[in-house]
TIVEX-555711 format. One line per 4 residues: their letters; for each residue x negated, y negated, z of N, C-alpha, C, O, CB. Coordinates in Angstrom, 2 decimals, always signed. Atoms other than C-alpha are relative to their C-alpha. Glycine has a CB too. Layout:
BEGIN
A = X/Y/Z/X/Y/Z/X/Y/Z/X/Y/Z/X/Y/Z ~ ... .
//
This chain:
BEGIN
MDVS = -1.34/-0.09/+0.50/-40.43/+59.49/+90.75/+0.88/+0.53/+1.14/+0.61/+1.58/+1.72/+0.07/+0.92/-1.26 ~ -0.89/-0.34/-1.11/-37.64/+59.63/+93.28/+1.28/+0.63/-0.55/+1.99/+0.00/-1.33/+0.31/-1.25/+0.86 ~ -1.20/-0.71/+0.44/-34.87/+62.18/+92.72/+1.02/-0.03/+1.13/+0.73/+0.36/+2.26/-0.33/+1.46/-0.43 ~ -1.03/+0.09/-1.03/-31.63/+61.60/+94.54/+0.58/+1.38/+0.29/+0.43/+2.32/-0.49/+1.11/-0.97/-0.43 .
HDMA = -0.64/-1.25/-0.41/-29.75/+64.32/+96.37/+1.07/+0.42/-1.00/+1.20/+1.60/-1.32/+0.61/-0.14/+1.41 ~ -1.05/-0.31/+0.98/-26.87/+64.08/+93.88/-0.58/+0.57/-1.29/-0.05/+1.52/-1.85/+0.82/-1.26/-0.31 ~ +0.62/-0.48/+1.23/-29.17/+64.54/+90.91/-0.55/+1.41/+0.18/-0.43/+2.24/-0.72/-1.13/-0.95/-0.44 ~ +0.52/-1.34/-0.27/-30.83/+67.59/+92.51/+1.14/+1.01/+0.06/+1.01/+2.12/-0.45/-0.79/+0.01/+1.31 .
QISV = -1.15/-0.90/-0.10/-27.43/+69.11/+93.28/+0.58/+0.30/-1.38/+0.90/+1.45/-1.68/+1.09/-0.63/+0.91 ~ -0.51/-0.21/+1.36/-26.22/+68.60/+89.70/-0.95/+0.89/-0.79/-0.51/+1.74/-1.56/+0.19/-1.35/-0.71 ~ +0.99/-0.82/+0.71/-29.45/+70.13/+88.38/+0.09/+1.47/+0.40/-0.02/+2.35/-0.45/-1.41/-0.52/+0.26 ~ -0.11/-1.38/-0.48/-29.06/+73.24/+90.53/+1.28/+0.63/-0.54/+1.25/+1.78/-0.99/+0.00/+0.05/+1.54 .
IAAV = -1.26/-0.52/+0.53/-25.41/+73.67/+89.49/-0.13/+0.29/-1.49/+0.35/+1.33/-1.96/+1.15/-0.99/+0.25 ~ +0.19/-0.21/+1.44/-26.36/+73.28/+85.82/-0.89/+1.21/-0.27/-0.62/+1.98/-1.20/-0.62/-1.25/-0.64 ~ +0.90/-1.14/+0.19/-29.19/+75.82/+86.15/+0.72/+1.32/+0.28/+0.54/+2.29/-0.45/-1.23/-0.13/+0.90 ~ -0.76/-1.21/-0.32/-26.90/+78.38/+87.80/+1.02/+0.30/-1.10/+1.18/+1.45/-1.50/+0.71/-0.15/+1.37 .
AAGI = -0.97/-0.19/+1.08/-24.22/+77.84/+85.14/-0.67/+0.52/-1.26/-0.14/+1.40/-1.94/+0.75/-1.31/-0.29 ~ +0.73/-0.46/+1.18/-26.79/+78.28/+82.37/-0.45/+1.45/+0.15/-0.39/+2.22/-0.81/-1.22/-0.90/-0.26 ~ +0.41/-1.38/-0.24/-28.09/+81.48/+83.95/+1.15/+0.98/-0.12/+1.00/+2.04/-0.73/-0.62/+0.13/+1.37 ~ -1.18/-0.87/+0.10/-24.62/+82.99/+84.30/+0.46/+0.13/-1.44/+0.79/+1.22/-1.90/+1.14/-0.55/+0.88 .
TALV = -0.39/-0.03/+1.41/-23.76/+82.03/+80.73/-0.95/+0.88/-0.82/-0.51/+1.63/-1.68/+0.03/-1.41/-0.58 ~ +0.98/-0.82/+0.72/-26.98/+83.64/+79.46/+0.21/+1.48/+0.29/+0.14/+2.31/-0.63/-1.43/-0.41/+0.38 ~ -0.23/-1.41/-0.34/-26.29/+86.88/+81.34/+1.25/+0.55/-0.66/+1.24/+1.65/-1.21/+0.11/+0.17/+1.51 ~ -1.26/-0.47/+0.59/-22.69/+87.13/+80.13/-0.14/+0.12/-1.52/+0.30/+1.11/-2.10/+1.16/-0.97/+0.36 .
STAV = +0.12/-0.07/+1.46/-23.54/+86.32/+76.51/-0.92/+1.14/-0.43/-0.67/+1.78/-1.45/-0.52/-1.33/-0.55 ~ +0.88/-1.12/+0.32/-26.40/+88.85/+76.51/+0.72/+1.33/+0.15/+0.56/+2.22/-0.68/-1.23/-0.03/+0.89 ~ -0.76/-1.24/-0.20/-24.12/+91.56/+77.91/+1.00/+0.22/-1.12/+1.14/+1.33/-1.62/+0.73/-0.03/+1.35 ~ -0.98/-0.12/+1.09/-21.45/+90.84/+75.29/-0.69/+0.36/-1.31/-0.22/+1.23/-2.04/+0.80/-1.32/-0.16 .
LLKY = +0.71/-0.32/+1.23/-23.96/+90.86/+72.45/-0.56/+1.41/-0.01/-0.50/+2.09/-1.04/-1.12/-0.99/-0.22 ~ +0.50/-1.37/-0.06/-25.56/+94.10/+73.61/+1.11/+1.02/-0.21/+0.92/+2.02/-0.90/-0.70/+0.26/+1.32 ~ -1.14/-0.90/+0.19/-22.15/+95.77/+73.80/+0.44/-0.01/-1.46/+0.75/+1.04/-2.03/+1.18/-0.40/+0.93 ~ -0.39/+0.11/+1.41/-21.28/+94.47/+70.32/-0.98/+0.75/-0.89/-0.55/+1.48/-1.79/+0.06/-1.47/-0.42 .
FRNH = +0.99/-0.68/+0.84/-24.55/+95.74/+68.82/+0.04/+1.51/+0.19/-0.23/+2.25/-0.75/-1.39/-0.52/+0.31 ~ -0.13/-1.45/-0.22/-24.06/+99.17/+70.43/+1.17/+0.58/-0.78/+1.10/+1.69/-1.28/+0.16/+0.31/+1.49 ~ -1.20/-0.49/+0.67/-20.60/+99.48/+68.88/-0.04/-0.19/-1.52/+0.71/+0.47/-2.23/+1.23/-0.70/+0.56 ~ +0.08/+0.29/+1.43/-21.57/+98.13/+65.44/-1.45/+0.07/-0.47/-1.95/-0.87/-1.09/+0.61/-1.39/-0.31 .
DRWA = +1.43/-0.06/+0.24/-25.12/+99.34/+65.03/-0.41/+0.02/-1.47/-1.52/-0.39/-1.79/-0.55/+1.20/+0.66 ~ +0.40/-0.09/+1.40/-25.08/+99.91/+61.28/+0.02/-1.33/-0.74/-0.86/-1.59/-1.56/+0.88/+0.98/-0.72 ~ -0.15/+1.22/+0.78/-23.92/+96.51/+60.02/+0.01/-1.28/+0.83/+0.26/-2.35/+0.28/+1.26/+0.09/-0.78 ~ -0.12/+1.17/-0.88/-24.06/+94.15/+63.00/-0.97/-1.12/-0.37/-0.62/-2.29/-0.23/-0.23/+0.42/+1.43 .
LSPF = +0.99/+1.03/+0.29/-27.20/+92.32/+61.89/-0.03/-0.42/-1.46/-0.86/-1.25/-1.84/-1.35/+0.48/+0.41 ~ -0.02/+0.37/+1.42/-26.34/+92.09/+58.18/+0.28/-1.48/-0.22/-0.44/-2.10/-1.01/+1.04/+0.82/-0.72 ~ -0.21/+1.44/+0.21/-24.85/+88.57/+58.41/-1.23/-0.84/+0.38/-1.55/-1.82/-0.30/+1.19/-0.47/+0.81 ~ +1.20/+0.72/-0.41/-27.96/+87.40/+60.26/-1.11/+0.17/-1.03/-1.87/-0.77/-1.29/-0.47/+0.47/+1.38 .
AFYC = +1.02/-0.24/+1.02/-30.19/+88.99/+57.63/+0.25/-0.88/-1.23/-0.68/-1.45/-1.79/-0.02/+1.48/-0.40 ~ -0.33/+0.86/+1.14/-28.35/+87.15/+54.83/-0.27/-1.47/+0.33/-0.75/-2.21/-0.52/+1.48/+0.20/-0.41 ~ +0.28/+1.37/-0.43/-28.59/+83.90/+56.80/-1.51/-0.26/-0.05/-1.93/-1.31/-0.54/+0.55/-0.26/+1.43 ~ +1.45/+0.18/+0.01/-32.35/+84.38/+57.22/-0.54/-0.09/-1.42/-1.41/-0.91/-1.70/-0.68/+1.15/+0.74 .
MGAG = +0.46/+0.07/+1.38/-32.83/+85.06/+53.53/+0.39/-1.33/-0.64/-0.42/-1.94/-1.33/+0.59/+1.17/-0.82 ~ -0.44/+1.28/+0.55/-30.78/+82.00/+52.58/-0.80/-1.17/+0.57/-1.22/-2.05/-0.18/+1.48/-0.22/+0.28 ~ +0.78/+1.07/-0.62/-32.57/+79.76/+55.07/-1.44/+0.01/-0.50/-2.05/-1.04/-0.68/+0.03/+0.13/+1.54 ~ +1.35/-0.11/+0.53/-35.90/+81.06/+53.83/-0.11/-0.54/-1.42/-1.07/-1.24/-1.75/-0.46/+1.44/+0.03 .
LVSL = +0.00/+0.51/+1.37/-35.03/+80.32/+50.21/+0.14/-1.53/-0.03/-0.56/-2.20/-0.79/+1.12/+0.63/-0.82 ~ -0.16/+1.45/-0.07/-33.85/+76.80/+51.07/-1.28/-0.65/+0.49/-1.69/-1.68/-0.05/+1.17/-0.38/+0.93 ~ +1.26/+0.54/-0.51/-37.03/+76.19/+53.07/-1.09/+0.05/-1.07/-1.87/-0.89/-1.21/-0.45/+0.77/+1.24 ~ +1.00/-0.13/+1.07/-39.17/+77.46/+50.20/+0.23/-1.05/-1.09/-0.72/-1.66/-1.57/+0.04/+1.41/-0.60 .
LLLV = -0.32/+1.01/+1.00/-37.35/+75.20/+47.72/-0.39/-1.40/+0.49/-0.96/-2.19/-0.27/+1.49/+0.04/-0.35 ~ +0.37/+1.30/-0.55/-37.80/+72.19/+50.01/-1.51/-0.18/+0.05/-2.01/-1.27/-0.20/+0.59/-0.17/+1.39 ~ +1.45/+0.06/-0.04/-41.47/+73.01/+50.42/-0.59/-0.25/-1.38/-1.53/-1.04/-1.52/-0.57/+1.28/+0.59 ~ +0.51/+0.13/+1.36/-42.03/+73.29/+46.68/+0.37/-1.36/-0.59/-0.45/-1.98/-1.27/+0.54/+1.13/-0.89 .
LF = -0.46/+1.24/+0.61/-39.98/+70.22/+45.74/-0.56/-1.24/+0.67/-0.74/-2.27/+0.02/+1.49/-0.04/+0.04 ~ +0.46/+1.21/-0.70/-41.26/+67.84/+48.39/-1.36/+0.26/+0.52/-1.96/-0.61/+1.15/+0.95/-0.41/+1.16 .
//
């Protein structure tokens, strides 16, 4: 498989952009969770319970 110089350059740029985005989003989320430690994960907990119930219903029905 032959990879062109342009494709390698685009891949490196995409990897660097993804890494920077991951670092920034992790920093923002950590700061948010530090400032809202009591209720920050409540919406996620409700989402998990809802997704679990839907999955259970789908498993039982099909």
